[in-house]
N, C-alpha and C positions, 0 to 999 in steps of 0.2 A: 411401505416406507412411511415413517411418521411425518406429519406436516410440520414444517418449520414455523416457529412462532416468532413474530417480530413485535418487539415491545414499544415501538414508536412508528408513527407514519413515516418519519424521515428514514428509518432503517428499511422499511418496506420499499420506499421510493428508490433508495440506493440499490437495493437488490434488483428491483425492476429495471434499472438502467443497464445492469449487466445482462439480464435476460433479453432486453430489447436490442442490445448491441449484437447479439448472436442471431437475431432474426433477419438482418440485412447483410448477406454474405458479401455484397459488393463493397461495403465500407469497412467491414471487419478487419482486414489486414492493416489498414492505416491506423485504426483505433488500437490494435494490439501491438503495433510496433514499439511504442514507448515502454510497454510492459515486458515483451519478449526480448527485445533488443535494448535492454536497459543501458543507459549511458554510464551508470555508476556515479557514486558520489551524491546521490539524491537521498534526502531524508526518508522519502517514501519507499526506498529500497527495502526498508525494514518491515513494510506492510505486507500483508498477504497479497497474492497475485490478484485476488478479487478486488481488494481495495486499491491496488495500483491501477487496475483497469478502470475503476470508478473515477479516480483522479484524472486519468487520461481522457475518459469520455467527457469529463467536464471541461476539457481543454487546457489543463494545467500540466506543467512539466514536473512539479514537485508540490508537496503539501505538508503542512504541519499545523499544530494547534496554535492559538493566539500566543500563549505564554512561551511556547517553543520558539516561534519566530522572534519574539522579544529576546530570548536568551541567545539567539543566533545573530543578533544585531540588526534585525529587520522589524519594521512596524507595518501592521496591517492598516491599509488606508481607511479613513473614516467612511462609513457607509457601505463598505464591502460586506457581502453576505457569505456566511460560512456554508460549506457543503457537508453532507453527511457521508461518513464511511461506516462500515459495519464492525461492531465489536461483539464477539461471541459471548454468550452468557453460559457459563459452565457450572456444572454441579458434580461433585465428587462423592463416591460411595465406597465404603469398605465391603469387600466381598470375601467370603471364606470358601476356599476350594478344598475338597476332600479327595485325596488320592484313593481310587477304588481298590488298589492292590494292597496298600499299607494302612489305609485309614487315617493317615497323617493329614492334619489340617494346616493349610497355609492361608494367610490373609494377604490380600492385595487391594490396592486402591484403584478404582476405575473413574475416569473423568469423562463426562458426556457433554456435548454441546446441546443445550435445550432450547436455544433461540438466539436472537440477535437484537441488539439495541444500537443506537447511533452514537457516533463520536463526531463532534464538529471540528473541521479543519478548514484552513484557508489555502488557496493556491498561491504559489510563489509569485505569480503574476499580479496578485492583489496586494503585494507588499513592496516597501521601499527600504533600501539600506539606510540605516540611521547611525550605525556604528561600524565603520569600515574595518577596524581591527578585529572586532568580534566575528564579523562575517568572514574575513579572510582566515581566521583561526578555525572557524567552523568548517570551511571548505577543506582545509588541510586534514581535519579530523574525519570528514566523511568521504574523502576521495583518496585512494580508489575504494570502490565498494567491494564487498565480498562477492558480489555477482560478477566481478571481472575475471572469474576463473574460466578456463577452457574456452569454449566457443563464443561466449559472450564477449571476451576480450577481442577475439577476431572480428566480430561484428562492430565493436566499438572502434577499432582501428580503421575498419573500412569506412565507417561514417566520418571519422576525423579526416580521412584522406579524400573525402568527396565521393566515395562509391558505396553503393548498397545502403541498406538500412531502411530507406523509404519511410514515409508516413510520419515524419517528425520525431519527437522524443528527445530533444537536445539535452535533457537532464537538467538538474537544478544547479549546476556548478557555477554559473555566472551571476554577477550581481548587477 
């Protein structure tokens, strides 16, 4: 297996947080709860499971970039530090396949992940609502989440009714 290349120290650190989380099985279920039992309506629901886990490991219920929070009607507090999540670096190549029976050539495009770099985001808990109307409109847009399908909806209802769910993960729905 090829070694994964990280193009920044922040990307390497973010990847290491995921690896370290799996090293201590006694705390893993609580750390995974916000990812596996997603509350829905979080902006981070669009992130990969790996990045959702990084957000949860950092202790945040949701995360977005500085400009994203501004567009949602929230302001990152002065002095807050961004955290790094991982963005894949992809390269695409054209490949020509030849059918051994007919000799006919077909071309297709293949995309490979060749490494990772970091993207800076802020946890919701590091922001304040500055435009109530924008924030409420944003909540209507993001909730319910596409992850509310099937069993995730069952777990969400259990949590809302005070049962199950464990380990936090209240989602980013409140202001």
